[in-house]
The first five atom37 places (N, CA, C, CB, O) and aatype in JSON, in Angstrom:
{
  "aatype": [12, 17, 11, 0, 4, 1, 3, 11, 10, 14, 16, 2, 8, 1, 10, 11, 9, 1, 11, 19, 10, 16, 11, 3, 15, 4, 14, 13, 4, 7, 1, 4, 6, 15, 15, 7, 8, 9, 10, 17, 3, 4, 11, 10, 0, 15, 6, 19, 17, 13, 6, 15, 2, 10, 15, 13, 14, 2, 10, 14, 9, 14, 5, 1, 6, 13, 9, 3, 9, 19, 17, 13, 10, 1, 6, 16, 5, 11, 19, 19, 3, 17, 3, 10, 13, 0, 9, 16, 0, 17, 15, 10, 17, 2, 2, 1, 2, 0, 12, 11, 8, 6, 7, 1, 4, 11, 15, 0, 11, 5, 9, 19],
  "atom_mask": [
    [1, 1, 1, 1, 1],
    [1, 1, 1, 1, 1],
    [1, 1, 1, 1, 1],
    [1, 1, 1, 1, 1],
    [1, 1, 1, 1, 1],
    [1, 1, 1, 1, 1],
    [1, 1, 1, 1, 1],
    [1, 1, 1, 1, 1],
    [1, 1, 1, 1, 1],
    [1, 1, 1, 1, 1],
    [1, 1, 1, 1, 1],
    [1, 1, 1, 1, 1],
    [1, 1, 1, 1, 1],
    [1, 1, 1, 1, 1],
    [1, 1, 1, 1, 1],
    [1, 1, 1, 1, 1],
    [1, 1, 1, 1, 1],
    [1, 1, 1, 1, 1],
    [1, 1, 1, 1, 1],
    [1, 1, 1, 1, 1],
    [1, 1, 1, 1, 1],
    [1, 1, 1, 1, 1],
    [1, 1, 1, 1, 1],
    [1, 1, 1, 1, 1],
    [1, 1, 1, 1, 1],
    [1, 1, 1, 1, 1],
    [1, 1, 1, 1, 1],
    [1, 1, 1, 1, 1],
    [1, 1, 1, 1, 1],
    [1, 1, 1, 0, 1],
    [1, 1, 1, 1, 1],
    [1, 1, 1, 1, 1],
    [1, 1, 1, 1, 1],
    [1, 1, 1, 1, 1],
    [1, 1, 1, 1, 1],
    [1, 1, 1, 0, 1],
    [1, 1, 1, 1, 1],
    [1, 1, 1, 1, 1],
    [1, 1, 1, 1, 1],
    [1, 1, 1, 1, 1],
    [1, 1, 1, 1, 1],
    [1, 1, 1, 1, 1],
    [1, 1, 1, 1, 1],
    [1, 1, 1, 1, 1],
    [1, 1, 1, 1, 1],
    [1, 1, 1, 1, 1],
    [1, 1, 1, 1, 1],
    [1, 1, 1, 1, 1],
    [1, 1, 1, 1, 1],
    [1, 1, 1, 1, 1],
    [1, 1, 1, 1, 1],
    [1, 1, 1, 1, 1],
    [1, 1, 1, 1, 1],
    [1, 1, 1, 1, 1],
    [1, 1, 1, 1, 1],
    [1, 1, 1, 1, 1],
    [1, 1, 1, 1, 1],
    [1, 1, 1, 1, 1],
    [1, 1, 1, 1, 1],
    [1, 1, 1, 1, 1],
    [1, 1, 1, 1, 1],
    [1, 1, 1, 1, 1],
    [1, 1, 1, 1, 1],
    [1, 1, 1, 1, 1],
    [1, 1, 1, 1, 1],
    [1, 1, 1, 1, 1],
    [1, 1, 1, 1, 1],
    [1, 1, 1, 1, 1],
    [1, 1, 1, 1, 1],
    [1, 1, 1, 1, 1],
    [1, 1, 1, 1, 1],
    [1, 1, 1, 1, 1],
    [1, 1, 1, 1, 1],
    [1, 1, 1, 1, 1],
    [1, 1, 1, 1, 1],
    [1, 1, 1, 1, 1],
    [1, 1, 1, 1, 1],
    [1, 1, 1, 1, 1],
    [1, 1, 1, 1, 1],
    [1, 1, 1, 1, 1],
    [1, 1, 1, 1, 1],
    [1, 1, 1, 1, 1],
    [1, 1, 1, 1, 1],
    [1, 1, 1, 1, 1],
    [1, 1, 1, 1, 1],
    [1, 1, 1, 1, 1],
    [1, 1, 1, 1, 1],
    [1, 1, 1, 1, 1],
    [1, 1, 1, 1, 1],
    [1, 1, 1, 1, 1],
    [1, 1, 1, 1, 1],
    [1, 1, 1, 1, 1],
    [1, 1, 1, 1, 1],
    [1, 1, 1, 1, 1],
    [1, 1, 1, 1, 1],
    [1, 1, 1, 1, 1],
    [1, 1, 1, 1, 1],
    [1, 1, 1, 1, 1],
    [1, 1, 1, 1, 1],
    [1, 1, 1, 1, 1],
    [1, 1, 1, 1, 1],
    [1, 1, 1, 1, 1],
    [1, 1, 1, 0, 1],
    [1, 1, 1, 1, 1],
    [1, 1, 1, 1, 1],
    [1, 1, 1, 1, 1],
    [1, 1, 1, 1, 1],
    [1, 1, 1, 1, 1],
    [1, 1, 1, 1, 1],
    [1, 1, 1, 1, 1],
    [1, 1, 1, 1, 1],
    [1, 1, 1, 1, 1]
  ],
  "atom_positions": [
    [[0.83, -1.19, 0.0], [0.0, 0.0, 0.0], [0.87, 1.25, 0.0], [-0.94, 0.0, 1.21], [0.55, 2.24, -0.66]],
    [[1.98, 1.2, 0.74], [2.85, 2.35, 0.78], [3.36, 2.68, -0.62], [4.02, 2.11, 1.74], [3.31, 3.83, -1.05]],
    [[3.84, 1.66, -1.32], [4.34, 1.89, -2.67], [3.24, 2.38, -3.61], [4.96, 0.6, -3.23], [3.47, 3.29, -4.41]],
    [[2.06, 1.8, -3.5], [0.95, 2.22, -4.37], [0.57, 3.67, -4.09], [-0.27, 1.3, -4.16], [0.33, 4.44, -5.02]],
    [[0.52, 4.04, -2.83], [0.11, 5.4, -2.47], [1.2, 6.44, -2.72], [-0.3, 5.45, -1.02], [0.91, 7.62, -2.86]],
    [[2.43, 6.0, -2.77], [3.54, 6.92, -3.06], [3.94, 6.91, -4.54], [4.75, 6.57, -2.19], [4.95, 7.5, -4.92]],
    [[3.14, 6.21, -5.36], [3.41, 6.06, -6.79], [4.8, 5.48, -7.05], [3.27, 7.41, -7.48], [5.54, 5.94, -7.91]],
    [[5.12, 4.45, -6.28], [6.41, 3.77, -6.41], [6.29, 2.38, -7.03], [7.07, 3.67, -5.06], [7.3, 1.7, -7.19]],
    [[5.08, 1.95, -7.37], [4.93, 0.66, -8.03], [5.54, 0.74, -9.42], [3.44, 0.23, -8.11], [5.38, 1.75, -10.1]],
    [[6.23, -0.29, -9.85], [6.82, -0.27, -11.19], [5.77, -0.55, -12.28], [7.95, -1.3, -11.28], [5.85, -1.55, -13.0]],
    [[4.81, 0.34, -12.38], [3.8, 0.21, -13.44], [4.47, 0.51, -14.78], [2.58, 1.16, -13.19], [5.55, 1.09, -14.83]],
    [[3.82, 0.1, -15.84], [4.38, 0.38, -17.16], [4.51, 1.87, -17.41], [3.52, -0.26, -18.25], [5.43, 2.31, -18.11]],
    [[3.6, 2.67, -16.85], [3.67, 4.13, -16.99], [4.94, 4.67, -16.31], [2.41, 4.79, -16.39], [5.66, 5.47, -16.9]],
    [[5.21, 4.22, -15.07], [6.41, 4.67, -14.35], [7.68, 4.2, -15.07], [6.39, 4.14, -12.89], [8.66, 4.94, -15.17]],
    [[7.65, 2.97, -15.57], [8.83, 2.44, -16.27], [9.08, 3.17, -17.58], [8.66, 0.94, -16.54], [10.23, 3.33, -17.99]],
    [[8.03, 3.61, -18.23], [8.2, 4.39, -19.46], [8.8, 5.76, -19.13], [6.84, 4.57, -20.19], [9.68, 6.24, -19.85]],
    [[8.33, 6.38, -18.06], [8.89, 7.67, -17.64], [10.39, 7.53, -17.35], [8.15, 8.2, -16.38], [11.17, 8.43, -17.67]],
    [[10.77, 6.41, -16.75], [12.18, 6.17, -16.41], [12.98, 5.63, -17.59], [12.27, 5.2, -15.24], [14.16, 5.31, -17.45]],
    [[12.32, 5.52, -18.75], [12.94, 5.06, -20.0], [13.41, 3.6, -19.95], [14.11, 5.94, -20.34], [14.36, 3.21, -20.62]],
    [[12.7, 2.8, -19.13], [12.96, 1.36, -19.07], [12.14, 0.66, -20.15], [12.63, 0.8, -17.66], [12.6, -0.3, -20.77]],
    [[10.92, 1.15, -20.38], [10.02, 0.62, -21.4], [9.71, 1.7, -22.42], [8.72, 0.08, -20.77], [9.85, 2.89, -22.15]],
    [[9.28, 1.27, -23.59], [8.85, 2.23, -24.61], [7.34, 2.37, -24.66], [9.37, 1.81, -25.98], [6.83, 3.36, -25.19]],
    [[6.62, 1.4, -24.1], [5.15, 1.44, -24.08], [4.68, 1.4, -22.64], [4.54, 0.26, -24.9], [5.3, 0.77, -21.79]],
    [[3.58, 2.08, -22.38], [3.03, 2.1, -21.02], [1.66, 1.43, -20.94], [2.93, 3.53, -20.52], [0.87, 1.72, -20.04]],
    [[1.38, 0.55, -21.87], [0.04, -0.04, -21.96], [-0.21, -1.11, -20.9], [-0.18, -0.62, -23.33], [0.7, -1.84, -20.5]],
    [[-1.46, -1.18, -20.47], [-1.93, -2.17, -19.51], [-1.97, -3.55, -20.18], [-3.34, -1.78, -18.95], [-2.43, -3.66, -21.31]],
    [[-1.49, -4.59, -19.5], [-1.5, -5.93, -20.11], [-2.91, -6.5, -20.28], [-0.68, -6.87, -19.28], [-3.1, -7.48, -21.0]],
    [[-3.9, -5.9, -19.62], [-5.27, -6.41, -19.7], [-6.12, -5.68, -20.73], [-5.92, -6.31, -18.35], [-6.93, -6.3, -21.42]],
    [[-5.94, -4.36, -20.84], [-6.86, -3.61, -21.71], [-6.16, -2.69, -22.7], [-7.79, -2.8, -20.86], [-6.81, -2.17, -23.61]],
    [[-4.86, -2.47, -22.55], [-4.13, -1.65, -23.5], [-4.06, -0.16, -23.16], [0.0, 0.0, 0.0], [-3.31, 0.57, -23.8]],
    [[-4.84, 0.3, -22.17], [-4.77, 1.71, -21.77], [-3.49, 1.96, -20.98], [-6.01, 2.12, -20.94], [-2.78, 1.02, -20.64]],
    [[-3.19, 3.21, -20.68], [-2.0, 3.57, -19.91], [-2.07, 2.94, -18.52], [-1.86, 5.11, -19.8], [-3.03, 3.16, -17.78]],
    [[-1.05, 2.16, -18.18], [-1.04, 1.44, -16.91], [-0.38, 2.28, -15.81], [-0.32, 0.1, -17.06], [0.83, 2.18, -15.59]],
    [[-1.18, 3.09, -15.14], [-0.73, 3.82, -13.96], [-1.19, 3.06, -12.72], [-1.27, 5.3, -13.95], [-1.9, 2.06, -12.84]],
    [[-0.79, 3.52, -11.55], [-1.22, 2.83, -10.32], [-2.73, 2.92, -10.15], [-0.52, 3.43, -9.09], [-3.37, 1.95, -9.72]],
    [[-3.31, 4.07, -10.47], [-4.76, 4.22, -10.37], [-5.5, 3.34, -11.36], [0.0, 0.0, 0.0], [-6.56, 2.79, -11.06]],
    [[-4.92, 3.2, -12.54], [-5.57, 2.37, -13.56], [-5.55, 0.89, -13.18], [-4.89, 2.56, -14.92], [-6.6, 0.25, -13.13]],
    [[-4.37, 0.36, -12.9], [-4.25, -1.08, -12.69], [-4.92, -1.54, -11.41], [-2.79, -1.47, -12.67], [-5.38, -2.68, -11.32]],
    [[-5.0, -0.66, -10.4], [-5.59, -1.05, -9.12], [-7.04, -0.59, -8.96], [-4.77, -0.49, -8.0], [-7.67, -0.92, -7.96]],
    [[-7.58, 0.15, -9.93], [-8.95, 0.65, -9.76], [-9.73, 0.76, -11.07], [-8.92, 2.0, -9.11], [-10.82, 0.2, -11.17]],
    [[-9.19, 1.45, -12.07], [-9.95, 1.8, -13.27], [-9.99, 0.73, -14.36], [-9.4, 3.03, -13.85], [-10.91, 0.72, -15.17]],
    [[-9.02, -0.16, -14.39], [-9.0, -1.19, -15.42], [-10.27, -2.04, -15.32], [-7.72, -2.08, -15.28], [-10.83, -2.21, -14.24]],
    [[-10.71, -2.56, -16.45], [-11.93, -3.37, -16.46], [-11.83, -4.53, -15.46], [-12.2, -3.92, -17.87], [-12.77, -4.79, -14.72]],
    [[-10.69, -5.22, -15.44], [-10.52, -6.32, -14.51], [-10.57, -5.83, -13.07], [-9.19, -7.04, -14.78], [-11.21, -6.46, -12.22]],
    [[-9.9, -4.72, -12.77], [-9.93, -4.17, -11.41], [-11.35, -3.8, -11.01], [-9.01, -2.94, -11.31], [-11.76, -4.07, -9.88]],
    [[-12.09, -3.2, -11.9], [-13.48, -2.83, -11.61], [-14.31, -4.08, -11.28], [-14.11, -2.09, -12.8], [-15.14, -4.06, -10.36]],
    [[-14.08, -5.15, -12.02], [-14.8, -6.4, -11.76], [-14.42, -6.98, -10.4], [-14.52, -7.43, -12.87], [-15.27, -7.51, -9.68]],
    [[-13.15, -6.89, -10.04], [-12.7, -7.39, -8.74], [-13.34, -6.6, -7.61], [-11.16, -7.33, -8.64], [-13.84, -7.19, -6.65]],
    [[-13.33, -5.27, -7.71], [-13.94, -4.45, -6.67], [-15.43, -4.73, -6.58], [-13.7, -2.95, -6.94], [-16.0, -4.72, -5.48]],
    [[-16.07, -4.98, -7.71], [-17.5, -5.32, -7.7], [-17.75, -6.64, -6.97], [-18.03, -5.4, -9.14], [-18.71, -6.76, -6.21]],
    [[-16.87, -7.62, -7.21], [-17.01, -8.94, -6.6], [-16.64, -8.95, -5.11], [-16.15, -9.95, -7.34], [-17.07, -9.84, -4.37]],
    [[-15.87, -7.99, -4.68], [-15.46, -7.95, -3.27], [-16.65, -7.57, -2.4], [-14.3, -6.94, -3.07], [-17.7, -7.15, -2.9]],
    [[-16.5, -7.73, -1.12], [-17.56, -7.36, -0.19], [-17.55, -5.87, 0.13], [-17.43, -8.15, 1.09], [-18.3, -5.41, 0.98]],
    [[-16.71, -5.14, -0.55], [-16.62, -3.7, -0.34], [-17.5, -2.99, -1.36], [-15.14, -3.22, -0.45], [-17.5, -3.34, -2.54]],
    [[-18.23, -2.01, -0.92], [-19.07, -1.26, -1.88], [-18.58, 0.18, -1.9], [-20.59, -1.33, -1.49], [-18.61, 0.89, -0.9]],
    [[-18.13, 0.59, -3.08], [-17.6, 1.93, -3.27], [-18.33, 2.61, -4.42], [-16.09, 1.89, -3.53], [-18.8, 1.94, -5.34]],
    [[-18.43, 3.92, -4.36], [-19.05, 4.64, -5.48], [-18.08, 4.7, -6.66], [-19.46, 6.07, -5.06], [-16.87, 4.56, -6.49]],
    [[-18.63, 4.9, -7.83], [-17.78, 5.12, -9.0], [-17.2, 6.52, -8.92], [-18.58, 4.93, -10.33], [-17.9, 7.47, -8.56]],
    [[-15.94, 6.65, -9.24], [-15.33, 7.96, -9.27], [-15.72, 8.62, -10.58], [-13.79, 7.88, -9.11], [-15.83, 7.95, -11.6]],
    [[-15.92, 9.94, -10.57], [-16.42, 10.62, -11.76], [-15.49, 10.53, -12.98], [-16.67, 12.05, -11.45], [-15.97, 10.49, -14.11]],
    [[-14.19, 10.5, -12.76], [-13.24, 10.42, -13.87], [-12.17, 9.38, -13.51], [-12.59, 11.81, -14.17], [-11.93, 9.13, -12.33]],
    [[-11.53, 8.79, -14.51], [-10.44, 7.85, -14.21], [-9.33, 8.54, -13.43], [-9.88, 7.24, -15.51], [-9.01, 9.71, -13.69]],
    [[-8.75, 7.84, -12.5], [-7.69, 8.4, -11.66], [-6.34, 7.82, -12.06], [-7.97, 8.13, -10.17], [-6.19, 6.6, -12.16]],
    [[-5.37, 8.68, -12.3], [-4.03, 8.21, -12.66], [-3.32, 7.65, -11.44], [-3.21, 9.35, -13.28], [-2.64, 6.62, -11.54]],
    [[-3.45, 8.3, -10.29], [-2.72, 7.89, -9.1], [-3.63, 7.2, -8.09], [-2.04, 9.09, -8.46], [-4.75, 7.65, -7.85]],
    [[-3.15, 6.12, -7.51], [-3.92, 5.35, -6.55], [-4.2, 6.15, -5.29], [-3.18, 4.07, -6.2], [-5.26, 5.99, -4.68]],
    [[-3.28, 7.02, -4.88], [-3.49, 7.82, -3.67], [-4.73, 8.7, -3.79], [-2.25, 8.69, -3.39], [-5.4, 8.97, -2.79]],
    [[-5.05, 9.16, -5.0], [-6.25, 9.98, -5.19], [-7.51, 9.17, -4.88], [-6.31, 10.53, -6.64], [-8.48, 9.7, -4.35]],
    [[-7.49, 7.9, -5.2], [-8.62, 7.02, -4.9], [-8.72, 6.8, -3.4], [-8.47, 5.66, -5.64], [-9.82, 6.86, -2.83]],
    [[-7.6, 6.55, -2.75], [-7.59, 6.35, -1.3], [-8.13, 7.59, -0.59], [-6.17, 6.03, -0.81], [-8.96, 7.47, 0.31]],
    [[-7.68, 8.77, -0.99], [-8.16, 10.01, -0.35], [-9.65, 10.21, -0.62], [-7.36, 11.22, -0.87], [-10.39, 10.62, 0.28]],
    [[-10.09, 9.93, -1.83], [-11.52, 10.07, -2.14], [-12.36, 9.17, -1.23], [-11.78, 9.73, -3.63], [-13.37, 9.61, -0.68]],
    [[-11.94, 7.93, -1.08], [-12.68, 6.99, -0.23], [-12.63, 7.42, 1.23], [-12.11, 5.57, -0.38], [-13.62, 7.32, 1.95]],
    [[-11.48, 7.88, 1.66], [-11.34, 8.33, 3.05], [-12.27, 9.5, 3.35], [-9.88, 8.74, 3.34], [-12.83, 9.58, 4.45]],
    [[-12.44, 10.38, 2.39], [-13.27, 11.56, 2.6], [-14.75, 11.33, 2.39], [-12.81, 12.65, 1.7], [-15.58, 12.05, 2.96]],
    [[-15.12, 10.33, 1.58], [-16.53, 10.16, 1.23], [-17.21, 8.96, 1.89], [-16.66, 10.03, -0.24], [-18.43, 8.93, 2.02]],
    [[-16.43, 7.97, 2.29], [-17.01, 6.76, 2.88], [-16.94, 6.83, 4.4], [-16.27, 5.49, 2.35], [-15.9, 7.17, 4.97]],
    [[-18.04, 6.52, 5.05], [-18.06, 6.54, 6.52], [-17.27, 5.38, 7.09], [-19.49, 6.49, 7.03], [-16.5, 5.55, 8.04]],
    [[-17.45, 4.21, 6.51], [-16.77, 3.01, 7.01], [-16.1, 2.31, 5.84], [-17.78, 2.05, 7.73], [-16.72, 2.04, 4.82]],
    [[-14.82, 2.02, 6.0], [-14.07, 1.28, 5.0], [-13.27, 0.2, 5.73], [-13.13, 2.23, 4.15], [-12.58, 0.49, 6.71]],
    [[-13.37, -1.01, 5.25], [-12.54, -2.09, 5.78], [-11.18, -1.97, 5.08], [-13.21, -3.52, 5.54], [-10.95, -2.56, 4.03]],
    [[-10.29, -1.19, 5.69], [-9.01, -0.89, 5.05], [-8.13, -2.12, 4.9], [-8.27, 0.16, 5.84], [-7.32, -2.19, 3.98]],
    [[-8.29, -3.1, 5.79], [-7.51, -4.33, 5.65], [-7.93, -5.08, 4.37], [-7.7, -5.25, 6.89], [-7.08, -5.49, 3.58]],
    [[-9.23, -5.24, 4.19], [-9.72, -5.91, 2.99], [-9.39, -5.09, 1.74], [-11.24, -6.13, 3.08], [-9.08, -5.65, 0.69]],
    [[-9.47, -3.78, 1.85], [-9.11, -2.9, 0.74], [-7.66, -3.13, 0.32], [-9.33, -1.42, 1.13], [-7.36, -3.27, -0.86]],
    [[-6.75, -3.17, 1.3], [-5.33, -3.37, 1.01], [-5.07, -4.75, 0.42], [-4.51, -3.18, 2.28], [-4.28, -4.89, -0.51]],
    [[-5.72, -5.76, 0.96], [-5.54, -7.13, 0.45], [-6.04, -7.24, -0.99], [-6.29, -8.15, 1.34], [-5.42, -7.9, -1.82]],
    [[-7.15, -6.59, -1.27], [-7.71, -6.63, -2.63], [-6.78, -5.92, -3.61], [-9.11, -5.97, -2.67], [-6.53, -6.42, -4.7]],
    [[-6.26, -4.75, -3.21], [-5.32, -4.03, -4.07], [-4.06, -4.86, -4.31], [-4.94, -2.66, -3.43], [-3.57, -4.93, -5.43]],
    [[-3.54, -5.5, -3.25], [-2.37, -6.35, -3.4], [-2.67, -7.51, -4.35], [-1.9, -6.88, -2.04], [-1.83, -7.86, -5.19]],
    [[-3.84, -8.1, -4.23], [-4.22, -9.22, -5.1], [-4.27, -8.78, -6.56], [-5.58, -9.79, -4.67], [-3.87, -9.53, -7.45]],
    [[-4.76, -7.58, -6.8], [-4.78, -7.05, -8.17], [-3.35, -6.88, -8.7], [-5.53, -5.69, -8.23], [-3.06, -7.24, -9.84]],
    [[-2.47, -6.34, -7.87], [-1.08, -6.14, -8.29], [-0.39, -7.48, -8.51], [-0.31, -5.3, -7.24], [0.37, -7.64, -9.47]],
    [[-0.63, -8.44, -7.65], [-0.06, -9.77, -7.78], [-0.53, -10.45, -9.08], [-0.43, -10.64, -6.56], [0.26, -11.08, -9.78]],
    [[-1.81, -10.3, -9.39], [-2.36, -10.86, -10.63], [-1.75, -10.17, -11.85], [-3.9, -10.71, -10.65], [-1.45, -10.83, -12.85]],
    [[-1.57, -8.88, -11.76], [-0.94, -8.13, -12.86], [0.47, -8.65, -13.11], [-0.9, -6.61, -12.54], [0.88, -8.84, -14.26]],
    [[1.23, -8.89, -12.04], [2.59, -9.39, -12.19], [2.6, -10.8, -12.77], [3.31, -9.38, -10.84], [3.46, -11.12, -13.59]],
    [[1.67, -11.64, -12.35], [1.58, -12.99, -12.91], [1.27, -12.94, -14.4], [0.51, -13.8, -12.17], [1.81, -13.73, -15.18]],
    [[0.42, -12.01, -14.79], [0.08, -11.86, -16.21], [1.28, -11.35, -17.01], [-1.13, -10.9, -16.39], [1.61, -11.87, -18.07]],
    [[1.92, -10.33, -16.49], [3.03, -9.7, -17.21], [4.25, -10.62, -17.31], [3.43, -8.41, -16.53], [4.88, -10.69, -18.36]],
    [[4.58, -11.31, -16.23], [5.83, -12.07, -16.19], [5.68, -13.56, -16.48], [6.46, -11.89, -14.87], [6.64, -14.22, -16.87]],
    [[4.46, -14.1, -16.27], [4.28, -15.54, -16.44], [3.17, -15.89, -17.42], [3.98, -16.17, -15.12], [2.99, -17.06, -17.76]],
    [[2.42, -14.88, -17.89], [1.33, -15.14, -18.82], [0.12, -15.79, -18.17], [0.0, 0.0, 0.0], [-0.75, -16.31, -18.87]],
    [[0.04, -15.76, -16.83], [-1.1, -16.33, -16.11], [-1.97, -15.21, -15.6], [-0.63, -17.22, -14.93], [-1.48, -14.21, -15.07]],
    [[-3.28, -15.37, -15.75], [-4.22, -14.37, -15.29], [-5.42, -15.03, -14.65], [-4.65, -13.46, -16.44], [-5.99, -15.97, -15.2]],
    [[-5.79, -14.55, -13.47], [-6.98, -15.06, -12.8], [-8.17, -14.19, -13.19], [-6.79, -15.08, -11.26], [-8.02, -13.03, -13.56]],
    [[-9.35, -14.77, -13.09], [-10.57, -14.0, -13.3], [-10.86, -13.19, -12.04], [-11.78, -14.95, -13.66], [-10.25, -13.41, -10.99]],
    [[-11.79, -12.27, -12.14], [-12.16, -11.43, -11.0], [-12.62, -12.28, -9.81], [-13.27, -10.43, -11.39], [-12.26, -12.0, -8.67]],
    [[-13.4, -13.3, -10.08], [-13.9, -14.17, -9.0], [-12.78, -14.96, -8.34], [-14.95, -15.13, -9.55], [-12.86, -15.26, -7.15]],
    [[-11.75, -15.3, -9.09], [-10.61, -16.03, -8.51], [-9.72, -15.11, -7.68], [-9.78, -16.68, -9.62], [-9.07, -15.56, -6.73]],
    [[-9.68, -13.85, -8.02], [-8.83, -12.89, -7.3], [-9.41, -12.57, -5.93], [-8.66, -11.61, -8.1], [-8.68, -12.46, -4.95]],
    [[-10.74, -12.42, -5.88], [-11.38, -12.01, -4.62], [-11.38, -13.13, -3.63], [-12.81, -11.53, -4.85], [-11.88, -12.98, -2.52]]
  ]
}
């Protein structure tokens, strides 16, 4: 969570900025893979959050940074199970790494 909130995850967007990669596309949908995208806005991430026992409102616009999502939830939600939130975010990141490095991907129901 610390890395995600400090924008320190090695997303394709961050790696492109650091000139490690030439493309910043998401391995699941092809859009720019930022921390906010891969952990919240991506179609797969949205399905995972839907399947989780956590109920969150849709954010009005896609968020590039994950910390913006955390702050939005902190300010708008009365009760948040932050432990489950962190575990779900970690599971999304773990699934992303399995897809990128091993070609294995779980469905939303398998991740939750």
